[in-house]
Every structure is written in structure tokens, then in C-alpha cells.
C-alpha positions as a Markdown table, in Angstrom:
| # | Residue | x | y | z |
|---|---|---|---|---|
| 1 | Met | 95.7 | -73.6 | -49.5 |
| 2 | Lys | 98.1 | -75.1 | -51.7 |
| 3 | Ile | 96.8 | -76.0 | -55.3 |
| 4 | Asn | 96.6 | -79.8 | -54.8 |
| 5 | Glu | 94.4 | -79.4 | -51.7 |
| 6 | Ala | 92.3 | -76.5 | -53.3 |
| 7 | Ala | 91.9 | -78.5 | -56.8 |
| 8 | Lys | 90.5 | -82.1 | -54.3 |
| 9 | Ala | 88.5 | -79.5 | -52.1 |
| 10 | Leu | 87.2 | -78.7 | -55.6 |
| 11 | His | 87.0 | -81.7 | -57.3 |
| 12 | Thr | 89.2 | -80.6 | -60.5 |
| 13 | Ser | 92.3 | -81.0 | -61.3 |
| 14 | Ala | 95.6 | -78.4 | -60.3 |
| 15 | Trp | 95.9 | -78.5 | -63.7 |
| 16 | Thr | 92.2 | -76.8 | -64.3 |
| 17 | Leu | 93.2 | -74.5 | -61.8 |
| 18 | Arg | 96.3 | -73.6 | -63.6 |
| 19 | Tyr | 94.9 | -73.3 | -66.7 |
| 20 | Tyr | 92.3 | -70.7 | -65.8 |
| 21 | Glu | 94.2 | -68.7 | -64.0 |
| 22 | Gln | 96.7 | -68.7 | -67.2 |
| 23 | Ile | 93.7 | -67.9 | -69.8 |
| 24 | Gly | 92.3 | -65.2 | -67.0 |
| 25 | Val | 89.7 | -66.9 | -66.4 |
| 26 | Val | 90.2 | -66.5 | -62.8 |
| 27 | Ala | 92.6 | -63.6 | -61.4 |
| 28 | Pro | 96.3 | -64.5 | -60.3 |
| 29 | Val | 96.6 | -66.3 | -56.7 |
| 30 | Ala | 98.2 | -65.1 | -54.2 |
| 31 | Arg | 101.6 | -66.8 | -53.5 |
| 32 | Val | 104.1 | -67.3 | -50.6 |
| 33 | Ser | 107.2 | -68.9 | -51.6 |
| 34 | Gly | 106.2 | -69.2 | -55.0 |
| 35 | Met | 103.5 | -71.2 | -54.2 |
| 36 | Arg | 99.7 | -70.5 | -55.2 |
| 37 | Asp | 97.8 | -70.0 | -51.9 |
| 38 | Tyr | 94.2 | -70.7 | -52.5 |
| 39 | Ser | 91.8 | -68.2 | -50.1 |
| 40 | Ala | 88.4 | -68.8 | -49.3 |
| 41 | Ala | 87.4 | -66.3 | -51.5 |
| 42 | Asp | 89.5 | -68.0 | -54.0 |
| 43 | Leu | 87.8 | -71.3 | -53.4 |
| 44 | Lys | 84.3 | -69.6 | -53.5 |
| 45 | Gln | 84.9 | -68.2 | -56.7 |
| 46 | Leu | 86.1 | -70.8 | -58.1 |
| 47 | Arg | 83.2 | -73.1 | -57.2 |
| 48 | Asp | 80.9 | -70.6 | -59.1 |
| 49 | Ile | 83.3 | -71.1 | -62.1 |
| 50 | Leu | 83.1 | -74.6 | -62.2 |
| 51 | Asp | 79.2 | -74.6 | -61.7 |
| 52 | Leu | 78.7 | -72.7 | -64.5 |
| 53 | Arg | 81.0 | -75.0 | -66.2 |
| 54 | Asp | 79.0 | -78.0 | -65.4 |
| 55 | Cys | 76.1 | -75.7 | -66.6 |
| 56 | Gly | 77.4 | -75.8 | -69.6 |
| 57 | Val | 78.4 | -72.4 | -69.9 |
| 58 | Thr | 81.5 | -71.5 | -71.7 |
| 59 | Leu | 84.9 | -70.5 | -70.8 |
| 60 | Ala | 84.9 | -67.6 | -72.6 |
| 61 | Glu | 81.3 | -66.5 | -71.5 |
| 62 | Ile | 82.4 | -67.8 | -67.8 |
| 63 | Lys | 85.8 | -65.3 | -68.6 |
| 64 | Arg | 82.9 | -62.4 | -69.7 |
| 65 | Leu | 80.6 | -63.2 | -66.6 |
| 66 | Met | 83.6 | -62.7 | -64.1 |
| 67 | Thr | 84.6 | -59.4 | -65.5 |
| 68 | Leu | 80.8 | -58.3 | -65.4 |
| 69 | Arg | 80.5 | -59.6 | -61.7 |
| 70 | Asp | 81.9 | -56.3 | -60.1 |
| 71 | Ser | 80.0 | -54.3 | -62.3 |
| 72 | Glu | 76.3 | -53.2 | -61.3 |
| 73 | Asp | 76.1 | -52.1 | -64.9 |
| 74 | Asn | 76.0 | -55.0 | -66.2 |
| 75 | Leu | 73.7 | -57.0 | -64.7 |
| 76 | Leu | 71.9 | -57.0 | -67.8 |
| 77 | Ala | 74.7 | -58.9 | -69.9 |
| 78 | Gln | 74.5 | -61.1 | -66.5 |
| 79 | Arg | 71.0 | -61.8 | -67.1 |
| 80 | Glu | 71.6 | -62.1 | -71.0 |
| 81 | Ile | 74.6 | -64.9 | -71.2 |
| 82 | Leu | 72.3 | -67.1 | -68.0 |
| 83 | Thr | 69.4 | -66.7 | -69.7 |
| 84 | Thr | 71.0 | -67.7 | -73.2 |
| 85 | Gln | 72.6 | -70.8 | -71.3 |
| 86 | Ala | 69.4 | -71.8 | -69.9 |
| 87 | Asp | 67.4 | -71.4 | -73.4 |
| 88 | Val | 70.1 | -74.1 | -74.7 |
| 89 | Leu | 69.4 | -75.9 | -71.7 |
| 90 | His | 65.8 | -76.2 | -72.0 |
| 91 | Asp | 66.1 | -77.1 | -75.8 |
| 92 | Gln | 68.1 | -79.8 | -75.2 |
| 93 | Ile | 65.6 | -81.0 | -72.5 |
| 94 | Asp | 63.0 | -80.8 | -75.1 |
| 95 | Gln | 65.2 | -82.7 | -77.6 |
| 96 | Leu | 65.9 | -85.6 | -75.1 |
| 97 | Gln | 62.2 | -86.2 | -74.2 |
| 98 | Glu | 61.1 | -86.4 | -77.8 |
| 99 | Thr | 64.0 | -89.0 | -78.6 |
| 100 | Leu | 63.2 | -90.8 | -75.5 |
| 101 | Gly | 59.4 | -90.8 | -76.5 |
| 102 | Arg | 60.6 | -92.7 | -79.3 |
| 103 | Leu | 62.6 | -95.0 | -78.0 |
| 104 | Glu | 59.9 | -96.1 | -75.7 |
| 105 | Asp | 57.4 | -96.6 | -78.2 |
| 106 | Lys | 59.6 | -98.8 | -80.1 |
| 107 | Leu | 60.1 | -100.5 | -77.3 |
| 108 | Ala | 56.3 | -101.1 | -76.7 |
| 109 | Thr | 56.3 | -102.3 | -79.9 |
| 110 | Leu | 58.9 | -105.6 | -79.8 |
| 111 | Pro | 57.9 | -108.3 | -79.0 |
| 112 | Val | 58.1 | -110.1 | -75.7 |
| 113 | Ala | 61.2 | -112.0 | -75.2 |
| 114 | Met | 61.0 | -115.7 | -74.3 |
| 115 | Ala | 62.5 | -117.1 | -71.4 |
| 116 | Ala | 66.4 | -118.8 | -71.8 |
| 117 | Gly | 65.7 | -122.4 | -72.6 |
| 118 | Asn | 62.0 | -122.0 | -73.6 |
| 119 | His | 62.6 | -122.0 | -77.1 |
């Protein structure tokens, strides 16, 4: 699959796919006549990477995860990275819930607005 087709299938940009290859998040993709040719395995790996990115894992951590992925000895390191990000998300959720509670308290103390035209 060519890069533009892969980008469309992954809901990302061709630039992103080139960038991930350039910085070593993914290994260089096989080329046919000088053009990237994405396999099903490449697309699966990229879906995993994009999912991790959407979960807030940094590209540096994703790169580390991709290198650790192939080693059974590094499961603890993989778990540590993912657990740390889960903890970050739990903290953000707690902060957002607290903020929402304060906002709801403010809304509850506002007087009810009069209907338009009934001054």
C-alpha cells in the first residue's frame, strides 16, 4: 500500500508516517521502485503507535516501547511506561472532575435568567 493510502487508512498524514520513520519510531518501510510499500504488519504497528500517541504516550516513550516490544526480558519496562501514563491520565481525570464540580457549583448559584422579552 502506498503512503497516501496508508495515511488515509490510518486517519493520519503522509507527513506523520514519514516523520515516524525518520526519527526511528518505526523501521524503514520496504520500498518498491523507490516508493514506500506498507504491509499489513506495518499498518498494524502504526495503528498501535497512533493509539499510544492518542493515549498521551510521548514519541520518545513509543520509540522505546517499539524497541522493547521484541524482548521478553523487557516486559517490566513496557509495563512501567504504560502504568506511568495511566497514572497521568487518572490524575488528569481527577483534576477535571474537581474542576467540573466547581463549575457546577457556580452554575447552581446563578439566578435563573428571565425569558427573552420579559424584562
